[in-house]
N, C-alpha and C positions, 0 to 999 in steps of 0.2 A: 504494500500500500504506500509506503514511503517513496519508493521508486516511482510509482504511478503519480503521486502528488508532485514530485519534483519535475517529472516530464510534463505533466499537465499545466504546471504554472511557469514553466520555462526557467526554473531556478537551479538546474544542474550546472555545476561549475564548468567554466570554459577551459580551465587549465588544471593540471594536477596540483593539489594543495596539500599541506600538512593536515588540514581539517576539511575534507570533502563535504559537500552539501548533505549527503546522506548521513554522515557521521554527526554533523551539526543537528540535523533533524532528530536523530536518536538522543543526542545530548539534551535538547529542549524537552523532548517527551520524558526523559528520565528526570529532568529538573522538576517536573510536576509530581514525581513520586517522593522527591526529597526537597520539599519547599523551604525547609529551614537551612539548606546548604547553599553555598555560592557555586559558581560555575566550576571552579577548580576541584572542589570537593565532590561535586557530582561526577566530573570527569574521572576522578580516582575510583569512585564506586563503579562507574560504567566500564572501566578498563581493568578492574582488580583481578579478574579471572584470566587475563591475558599475560600474566607475569613472565612465562617462559619466552614469549615473543617480544620483539622490540616494539615498544609503545611510545608514542610521542608524549611530551610533557609540555603542552602549550601554556603560555602565560595567561593571566586573567585578561589582559588586553587582547591577546590573540583570540581567546574564546569569545569575548565581547564583539570584536570585529567580525568574526565568523557568523555570529548570530545576526548582526546587522546586515551582512552580505546576503544571508539566506532570506531574510524578511519574514513576514507573517503569512505570506501567500500559501506555501505548502501546508502549514498547520491549519489554516482556514479551510483549505481543500479537504484535508483529512477530517476536520470537524463536520463539514457539510456531507461527506461520504458516510460518516458513522452516526450522525445525530438521528433522532427519531425514536418513537416508542419501540421497545423490544417486543418481539413476537413471543407471546406466552399463551398458555392454555387458560383455564378458568381459575387462576390463583386468586386468593382473597385480596381485595383492595384494588384490583386491576380495573374492574368495570363496575358501573352502577347503572342499572336500567339500560344496559347496552352501550353506554358511553364510557370512554376512558376517563379515569379519575386522575386529575392533574393538579399541580400546585404551582403558583408563581411566587418567586422570592427574589428580593433584590438586596444589594449591598453597595457600599462604596469602597473603593480601593485606592490607596496612594500609588501614584505612578512616578516615574523618574521626572525630575524637574528640568527636562530638556526644553529648549526654546519652542519646539513643535508642540510639546504637551502643554506648556504654559499658555500657548496661543489657543489651544483647543479646549482645555479644561481649566476650571477655576480652583483656587485654593480655598481651604475652609476658613471662614471668618473667625476671628477670635479677639480677645481683649489685648493680646500681646503680638499682634501682627499675623495671625492665622497659622495654619499648619506648616506652611512652607512648601509642601508638595501638592501638585495638582491632584484632584480627585476624579476618579472615573466611576460612573454609576454602572453596575452590572445587574441585569435582570435575567433570570432563567426560568424556563418552563420545564417542569419535570413530571414524568409519569409516576404517580404515587406507588403503584404496586410493584413496579420493577426498578424504580429509581433511575430510569434511563433519562438522559437529557434530550428533550425534544428540540429545544432551540434556546438561544441566548442572544442578547443584544447589549451593547454598551454605548456609552456616550457621556456627555457632561451631566451632572446632577441638574434637575429642573431649577430654573431661576426662582429665587425667593424662598427655596426650601433649604433648610440647614441640613447638610448631609451628616450622617453618623455612621459609625462602624458597624452597626447592627442592621442597617437598612432602613 
C-alpha cells in the first residue's frame, strides 16, 4: 500500500537517498505508534531488528528534511484508501434500527509555529500572550461498534470560540 501511495501521489524519490521515500513513509507510520518519541528514537525502534546489517544513523535534521520532502500526500492517500466503516456481522453496538451507530468528536492540537501554520491557524488567547503555538481543530467521525475511523477533517478553530485541549 505504501508503494501504491507513493506512485499515486508522485512522491517516489528521483534519486537514491540515504532515506528513500518508502522508508520515510514507514518512519511516519511508526511515529504514530510511538507518539511520545522524537524522530531519532522512532528510527532506532524501527531499525532495532536490523543490527547485523549496516543501518544508516541519520541526524534529527536529516529525518526532518526527509519528512518535509515526502509531504503529507502519500499519508493522505493511505488514509483515504483505508478510512470507512469496517465490515462486520451483527456485533453489538454496530447498528441500531438498520443504521450504523457513529460518534463525532473533536479536539484541538498544537502544531509547529512555522510561518505557514501561523498564517493558517491562530494561537490560543491568554492573559500572558497566548499559547505561542498555532492550534489546529481536528474533528473525527467514528463507527461506534468497530471503532473504525470513517472520516476526519481539520482546520482552524471556529472564530470566537476559545479552543481547549479536550475539544
